[in-house]
C-alpha positions as CSV (number, residue, x, y, z in Angstrom):
1,X,2.8,-13.1,26.4
2,X,1.4,-9.6,25.7
3,X,2.5,-8.4,29.2
4,X,6.1,-9.4,28.6
5,X,8.7,-6.8,27.8
6,X,10.0,-7.0,24.3
7,X,13.0,-5.7,22.3
8,X,14.1,-5.6,18.7
9,X,16.4,-3.6,16.3
10,X,14.1,-1.0,14.8
11,X,16.4,0.2,12.0
12,X,17.5,-1.5,8.8
13,X,20.1,-4.2,9.2
14,X,22.9,-2.5,7.2
15,X,25.8,-0.3,8.1
16,X,24.5,3.2,8.8
17,X,25.0,6.3,10.9
18,X,22.6,5.2,13.6
19,X,21.0,2.0,14.7
20,X,18.1,1.8,17.2
21,X,17.3,-0.9,19.7
22,X,13.7,-0.5,21.0
23,X,12.5,-1.9,24.3
24,X,8.8,-1.8,25.3
25,X,6.9,-3.1,28.3
26,X,6.6,-2.7,32.1
27,X,10.2,-3.9,32.7
28,X,11.8,-1.7,29.9
29,X,13.3,0.8,32.4
30,X,14.6,-1.9,34.8
31,X,16.3,-3.7,31.9
32,X,17.9,-0.5,30.6
33,X,19.2,0.2,34.1
34,X,21.2,-3.1,34.1
35,X,23.2,-2.2,31.0
36,X,23.3,1.6,30.8
37,X,26.1,3.6,32.5
38,X,25.5,7.3,32.6
39,X,25.0,10.1,35.1
40,X,21.5,8.9,36.0
41,X,19.5,5.7,36.1
42,X,17.0,5.3,33.3
43,X,14.2,4.5,35.8
44,X,14.8,7.8,37.5
45,X,14.7,10.0,34.3
46,X,11.8,12.2,33.3
47,X,9.7,11.1,30.4
48,X,10.6,12.1,26.9
49,X,14.2,12.9,27.7
50,X,17.5,11.8,26.1
51,X,20.6,10.7,28.0
52,X,24.2,10.1,27.1
53,X,26.2,7.1,28.3
54,X,27.5,3.7,27.5
55,X,25.9,0.3,27.1
56,X,27.8,-2.5,28.9
57,X,27.8,-6.2,29.0
58,X,29.3,-7.1,32.3
59,X,32.7,-5.3,32.3
60,X,32.7,-4.8,28.6
61,X,31.7,-1.4,27.1
62,X,29.7,-2.2,23.9
63,X,29.0,1.3,22.6
64,X,28.7,5.0,23.3
65,X,25.0,5.8,23.0
66,X,22.1,8.2,23.5
67,X,19.1,6.7,25.2
68,X,15.5,8.0,24.8
69,X,13.2,7.5,27.8
70,X,9.4,7.5,27.2
71,X,6.9,6.6,29.9
72,X,3.5,5.1,28.9
73,X,0.9,5.8,27.9
74,X,2.4,8.7,25.9
75,X,4.3,6.3,23.6
76,X,3.8,4.5,20.3
77,X,2.9,1.3,22.0
78,X,1.2,2.9,25.1
79,X,3.8,1.2,27.3
80,X,7.1,2.3,28.9
81,X,9.6,2.5,26.1
82,X,13.3,2.9,25.8
83,X,15.1,3.5,22.5
84,X,18.9,3.0,22.5
85,X,20.6,5.0,19.7
86,X,23.8,3.2,18.8
87,X,26.4,3.7,16.2
88,X,25.0,2.1,13.2
89,X,27.3,-0.9,12.4
90,X,25.2,-4.1,12.2
91,X,27.6,-6.0,14.6
92,X,27.5,-3.4,17.4
93,X,23.7,-3.1,17.2
94,X,23.3,-6.8,17.5
95,X,25.6,-6.9,20.5
96,X,23.5,-4.2,22.2
97,X,20.3,-6.2,21.5
98,X,21.9,-9.3,22.9
99,X,22.8,-7.4,26.1
100,X,19.2,-6.3,26.4
101,X,17.9,-9.8,25.9
102,X,20.2,-11.1,28.7
103,X,18.1,-8.9,31.1
104,X,15.1,-11.1,30.7
105,X,13.6,-9.3,27.8
106,X,12.0,-11.3,25.0
107,X,12.7,-10.7,21.3
108,X,9.8,-9.0,19.6
109,X,7.9,-10.8,16.9
110,X,7.4,-9.1,13.5
111,X,4.9,-6.2,13.9
112,X,4.6,-6.7,17.6
113,X,5.3,-3.1,18.6
114,X,2.5,-1.9,16.3
115,X,0.3,-4.8,17.5
116,X,0.7,-3.6,21.0
117,X,-0.2,0.0,19.9
118,X,-3.4,-1.4,18.4
119,X,-4.2,-3.6,21.5
120,X,-3.6,-0.6,23.8
121,X,-5.9,1.7,21.8
122,X,-3.2,3.9,20.3
123,X,-4.2,2.9,16.7
124,X,-7.1,1.2,15.1
125,X,-6.6,-1.7,12.7
126,X,-6.8,0.5,9.6
127,X,-4.1,2.8,11.0
128,X,-1.9,-0.1,11.9
129,X,-2.1,-1.4,8.3
130,X,-1.2,2.1,7.2
131,X,2.1,1.8,9.2
132,X,3.1,-1.2,7.1
133,X,2.0,0.5,3.9
134,X,4.0,3.6,4.9
135,X,7.2,1.6,5.3
136,X,6.8,0.0,1.9
137,X,5.8,3.1,0.1
138,X,7.5,3.4,-3.3
139,X,5.8,6.5,-4.8
140,X,4.4,9.9,-3.8
141,X,0.9,8.7,-4.1
142,X,1.5,5.6,-2.0
143,X,3.2,7.8,0.7
144,X,0.4,10.3,0.8
145,X,-2.3,7.6,0.9
146,X,-0.5,5.9,3.8
147,X,-0.1,9.1,5.8
148,X,-3.8,9.9,5.2
149,X,-4.8,6.6,6.6
150,X,-2.4,6.9,9.5
151,X,-4.0,10.2,10.4
152,X,-7.3,8.4,10.7
153,X,-9.2,9.3,7.5
154,X,-10.4,5.7,7.0
155,X,-11.1,5.2,10.7
156,X,-13.2,8.4,10.9
157,X,-15.2,7.6,7.8
158,X,-16.0,4.1,9.0
159,X,-16.9,5.3,12.4
160,X,-19.3,7.9,11.0
161,X,-21.1,5.2,9.0
162,X,-21.2,2.8,12.0
163,X,-22.7,5.6,14.2
164,X,-25.5,6.0,11.8
165,X,-26.2,2.3,11.7
166,X,-26.0,1.8,15.5
167,X,-28.3,4.8,16.1
168,X,-31.0,3.3,13.9
169,X,-30.5,-0.2,15.4
170,X,-30.9,1.2,18.9
171,X,-34.0,3.1,18.0
172,X,-35.6,-0.1,16.6
173,X,-34.6,-2.1,19.7
174,X,-35.9,0.5,22.0
175,X,-39.2,0.7,20.1
176,X,-39.7,-3.1,20.3
177,X,-39.0,-3.1,24.0
178,X,-41.3,-0.1,24.7
179,X,-44.0,0.0,22.0
180,X,-46.3,2.1,24.2
181,X,-44.0,5.1,24.2
182,X,-41.9,4.7,21.0
183,X,-43.7,4.2,17.7
184,X,-42.2,2.7,14.6
185,X,-45.1,3.7,12.4
186,X,-43.7,5.0,9.1
187,X,-40.2,4.3,10.3
188,X,-39.4,2.0,7.4
189,X,-39.4,4.7,4.9
190,X,-37.2,6.9,7.0
191,X,-34.8,4.0,7.5
192,X,-34.8,3.3,3.8
193,X,-33.5,6.9,3.1
194,X,-30.8,6.5,5.6
195,X,-29.9,3.0,4.2
196,X,-29.6,4.4,0.7
197,X,-27.3,7.1,1.8
198,X,-25.1,4.6,3.7
199,X,-25.0,2.3,0.6
200,X,-23.9,5.3,-1.5
201,X,-21.1,6.1,1.0
202,X,-20.0,2.4,1.0
203,X,-20.0,2.2,-2.8
204,X,-17.8,5.3,-3.0
205,X,-15.3,3.7,-0.6
206,X,-15.4,0.4,-2.6
207,X,-14.9,2.3,-5.9
208,X,-11.8,4.1,-4.4
209,X,-10.1,0.7,-4.1
210,X,-9.0,0.8,-7.8
211,X,-7.1,4.0,-7.1
212,X,-5.9,2.8,-3.8
213,X,-4.5,-0.5,-5.2
214,X,-2.6,1.5,-7.8
215,X,-1.1,3.7,-5.1
216,X,-0.1,0.7,-3.0
217,X,0.9,-1.9,-5.5
218,X,1.6,0.0,-8.7
219,X,0.5,-0.8,-12.3
220,X,1.7,-4.0,-13.9
221,X,3.2,-2.5,-17.1
222,X,4.6,-4.4,-20.1
223,X,6.7,-2.7,-22.9
224,X,6.3,-4.4,-26.3
225,X,7.4,-3.7,-29.8
226,X,9.5,-5.0,-32.6
227,X,13.3,-5.4,-32.1
228,X,15.2,-2.2,-32.1
229,X,12.1,0.0,-31.7
230,X,13.5,1.6,-28.5
231,X,11.9,-0.4,-25.8
232,X,15.1,-0.9,-23.7
233,X,16.0,2.8,-24.3
234,X,12.6,3.8,-22.9
235,X,13.2,1.5,-19.8
236,X,16.5,3.2,-19.2
237,X,14.9,6.7,-19.4
238,X,12.1,5.7,-17.1
239,X,14.4,4.0,-14.5
240,X,17.0,6.8,-14.6
241,X,20.0,4.5,-15.3
242,X,21.3,2.0,-17.8
243,X,19.1,-0.9,-16.8
244,X,19.0,-2.5,-20.2
245,X,21.7,-3.1,-22.8
246,X,21.1,-0.9,-25.9
247,X,22.7,-1.6,-29.2
248,X,21.8,-1.2,-32.9
249,X,21.7,-5.0,-33.2
250,X,18.2,-6.3,-33.4
251,X,17.2,-8.9,-30.8
252,X,19.6,-7.7,-28.2
253,X,16.9,-8.2,-25.5
254,X,16.2,-11.9,-25.4
255,X,14.6,-12.2,-22.0
256,X,12.3,-10.0,-19.8
257,X,13.8,-7.3,-17.7
258,X,11.8,-6.1,-14.7
259,X,12.1,-2.7,-12.9
260,X,9.9,-0.8,-10.5
261,X,9.9,2.9,-11.3
262,X,7.9,6.0,-10.2
263,X,6.5,8.2,-12.9
264,X,4.7,11.4,-11.7
265,X,4.0,9.8,-8.4
266,X,2.6,6.5,-9.7
267,X,4.5,3.3,-9.3
268,X,4.9,1.2,-12.5
269,X,6.1,-2.4,-12.2
270,X,7.7,-2.4,-15.7
271,X,8.6,-5.4,-17.7
272,X,10.7,-4.9,-20.8
273,X,10.2,-7.8,-23.2
274,X,12.1,-9.2,-26.1
275,X,11.3,-7.7,-29.5
276,X,8.2,-9.5,-31.0
277,X,8.8,-10.8,-34.4
278,X,8.9,-14.1,-36.4
279,X,12.2,-15.7,-35.7
280,X,13.9,-19.1,-36.1
281,X,16.4,-18.4,-33.3
282,X,15.3,-20.8,-30.4
283,X,16.5,-18.6,-27.6
284,X,14.9,-15.4,-29.1
285,X,11.7,-17.3,-29.7
286,X,11.5,-18.3,-26.0
287,X,11.8,-14.6,-25.2
288,X,9.0,-13.7,-27.6
289,X,6.7,-16.3,-26.1
290,X,7.4,-14.9,-22.6
291,X,6.6,-11.5,-23.9
292,X,3.2,-12.7,-25.1
293,X,2.5,-14.3,-21.7
294,X,3.3,-11.1,-19.9
295,X,1.0,-9.1,-22.1
296,X,-1.9,-11.3,-21.1
297,X,-1.4,-10.5,-17.4
298,X,-0.6,-6.8,-17.8
299,X,-2.7,-3.9,-16.4
300,X,-1.1,-1.6,-19.1
301,X,0.7,-2.3,-22.3
302,X,3.1,0.3,-23.7
303,X,3.6,-0.4,-27.4
304,X,6.7,1.2,-28.8
305,X,6.8,1.7,-32.5
306,X,9.8,3.0,-34.6
307,X,8.3,6.0,-36.3
308,X,11.2,6.2,-38.7
309,X,10.1,2.9,-40.3
310,X,6.8,1.9,-41.9
311,X,4.6,-0.6,-40.0
312,X,5.1,-4.2,-41.1
313,X,3.3,-7.5,-40.4
314,X,5.1,-7.8,-37.0
315,X,3.6,-4.4,-36.0
316,X,0.2,-5.5,-37.2
317,X,0.4,-8.7,-35.1
318,X,1.3,-6.8,-32.0
319,X,-1.5,-4.3,-32.5
320,X,-3.9,-7.2,-32.9
321,X,-2.5,-9.0,-29.8
322,X,-3.0,-5.9,-27.6
323,X,-6.3,-4.8,-29.2
324,X,-8.4,-5.5,-26.0
325,X,-5.8,-4.3,-23.5
326,X,-5.4,-1.0,-21.8
327,X,-2.6,0.5,-23.9
328,X,-0.6,3.5,-24.8
329,X,1.2,3.7,-28.2
330,X,4.5,5.5,-28.3
331,X,5.9,6.7,-31.7
332,X,9.6,6.6,-30.8
333,X,12.5,8.2,-32.6
334,X,10.6,11.4,-33.3
335,X,14.0,13.1,-33.5
336,X,14.6,11.3,-36.8
337,X,12.8,11.6,-40.2
338,X,9.5,10.1,-39.4
339,X,7.3,8.1,-41.8
340,X,4.5,7.2,-39.3
341,X,2.4,10.2,-38.3
342,X,0.4,10.5,-35.1
343,X,-2.8,10.8,-37.2
344,X,-2.0,7.6,-39.1
345,X,-1.4,5.6,-35.9
346,X,-4.5,7.0,-34.3
347,X,-6.6,5.3,-37.0
348,X,-5.1,2.0,-36.0
349,X,-4.9,2.5,-32.2
350,X,-8.5,1.6,-31.3
351,X,-8.9,4.8,-29.4
352,X,-5.7,4.4,-27.3
353,X,-3.5,7.5,-26.7
354,X,-0.8,8.0,-29.2
355,X,2.3,9.9,-28.1
356,X,5.3,11.0,-30.0
357,X,8.5,10.5,-28.0
358,X,12.3,10.3,-28.4
359,X,13.9,8.0,-25.9
360,X,17.3,9.3,-27.0
361,X,16.3,12.9,-26.4
362,X,14.1,12.0,-23.5
363,X,11.1,13.9,-24.9
364,X,7.5,12.9,-24.5
365,X,7.9,11.3,-21.1
366,X,5.8,13.8,-19.3
367,X,3.0,13.3,-21.8
368,X,3.3,9.5,-21.1
369,X,2.9,10.1,-17.4
370,X,-0.2,12.3,-17.9
371,X,-1.7,9.6,-20.2
372,X,-1.2,6.9,-17.5
373,X,-2.8,9.1,-14.8
374,X,-5.8,9.9,-17.0
375,X,-6.2,6.2,-17.8
376,X,-6.0,4.8,-14.2
377,X,-6.9,7.5,-11.8
378,X,-10.5,8.8,-11.2
379,X,-9.9,12.5,-11.8
380,X,-7.7,14.7,-9.6
381,X,-6.3,13.0,-6.6
382,X,-6.6,14.7,-3.2
383,X,-5.6,13.3,0.2
384,X,-7.2,16.1,2.2
385,X,-10.8,14.8,2.5
386,X,-10.9,12.0,0.0
387,X,-10.6,8.5,1.5
388,X,-8.9,5.7,-0.5
389,X,-9.1,2.0,0.4
390,X,-5.8,0.2,-0.3
391,X,-6.5,-3.1,1.3
392,X,-8.4,-6.0,-0.3
393,X,-9.5,-7.1,3.2
394,X,-11.1,-3.7,3.8
395,X,-12.8,-3.7,0.4
396,X,-14.3,-7.2,1.1
397,X,-15.6,-6.0,4.5
398,X,-17.2,-2.9,2.8
399,X,-18.8,-5.2,0.2
400,X,-20.2,-7.4,3.0
401,X,-21.5,-4.3,4.8
402,X,-23.2,-3.0,1.6
403,X,-24.9,-6.4,1.0
404,X,-26.3,-6.3,4.5
405,X,-27.6,-2.8,4.0
406,X,-29.2,-3.9,0.7
407,X,-31.0,-6.6,2.7
408,X,-32.4,-4.0,5.0
409,X,-34.0,-2.2,2.1
410,X,-35.3,-5.5,0.8
411,X,-37.0,-6.2,4.1
412,X,-38.5,-2.7,4.2
413,X,-39.9,-3.1,0.6
414,X,-41.3,-6.6,1.6
415,X,-43.0,-5.2,4.6
416,X,-41.1,-7.5,7.0
417,X,-41.2,-6.9,10.8
418,X,-38.8,-4.3,12.3
419,X,-36.7,-6.9,14.1
420,X,-35.6,-8.2,10.7
421,X,-34.1,-4.7,10.1
422,X,-32.0,-5.0,13.2
423,X,-30.4,-8.3,12.2
424,X,-29.0,-7.0,8.9
425,X,-28.1,-3.6,10.4
426,X,-25.9,-5.3,13.0
427,X,-24.3,-7.5,10.3
428,X,-23.4,-4.3,8.4
429,X,-22.1,-2.8,11.6
430,X,-19.9,-5.8,12.5
431,X,-18.5,-6.0,8.9
432,X,-17.3,-2.4,9.2
433,X,-16.0,-3.1,12.7
434,X,-13.6,-5.6,11.2
435,X,-11.9,-2.8,9.3
436,X,-11.1,-0.8,12.4
437,X,-10.5,-3.9,14.5
438,X,-13.5,-3.6,16.8
439,X,-15.0,-6.9,15.6
440,X,-11.9,-8.5,14.2
441,X,-11.0,-12.0,15.5
442,X,-7.6,-12.9,17.0
443,X,-6.6,-15.0,14.1
444,X,-7.1,-12.1,11.7
445,X,-5.2,-9.7,13.9
446,X,-2.3,-12.1,14.2
447,X,-2.2,-12.6,10.4
448,X,-2.1,-8.9,9.7
449,X,0.7,-8.2,12.1
450,X,2.8,-11.2,11.1
451,X,3.3,-9.5,7.7
452,X,5.1,-6.5,9.3
453,X,8.8,-6.1,9.2
454,X,10.9,-7.0,12.3
455,X,11.3,-4.2,14.8
456,X,8.0,-2.4,13.9
């Protein structure tokens, strides 16, 4: 199945300027020859050249196209590859793909092009996962993190650690096989120092997952406050358009509104909730109950208070409800005559940042973004040499590797024989190998690539 030639539409299924049909495999050129009419045959073209012509289905001309010819192994998949650049109407691109499939080419499965790149050694598994993350990036940080991994930052870091482990494993095995010429006297203390350094490196990678998860998935953020405090106005400012209805009538928002936004490079998965207050209105009460449920699940709560009105019992209940949550307090309507000062609210905030804003004037938004970055990111973010783990799978593998290295130290401290060291060292080595794909099983590989979009 992996030797079959495959094809798929590699651009979005929507009307656009260009649509691309990609063919990959040993029969890619032969298939293209059957349907391409130009000055030359595709199979006779030089690699990495583009050719003008028509795609035909029998006697019917389907489209006027440009065809890119790329000979393996200097391609994304490592195989012979043809990319047909069509006009971007969804119907015509599908017709071109149908013509390709009539030539004995099989439809590609989701992620199969990238899977072949992995199997042919063009990418390791961490880089392949970065391709999927790159496609789904929704913020500057997510994009930079994916590009960093695609360049091999994770792969290089993991391989460096694995090299240290395998070097020491090989030394122990050699010493056990040839004790007359290789001595392990005092080697335990030397290995302990190396193991502690490796554990430190592994822990740094594990700790980076918190930042990496934020880059990839965003922060689950809930906006709460009393009716008419300016929650929906804030959502509109953050999203950049009129996402929520805003009126002077209290209780306008009765259900939750969800929006994904990017603020200073960080993705926020924002939920705007119904104003929280005591109410006899059955519909509004359902909205209030839902707001409370969302607060419980939130990574961040943004509490919006109307600074032109004194706090009342509803405000106090909200502050009590979010007391143990990560939160930022916004004193909205700072463009009006305010009665709640920043100093007054800070006494009630439990140490949470308090920021004066005006959703109407769109002031204080930058300060909000800075407060979120300070709260969730570990210092300045750099993608030059820093490595960020964004996959829970990779994090779990790192944890398994660290546990094995800790067992090595336990064996050394307990005075166990050297062959015990090798067992745990190899377990740590294999756990790291599952990150890059060197020791990953077929089921895991299939599961990872099945989550890719079609055509990639």
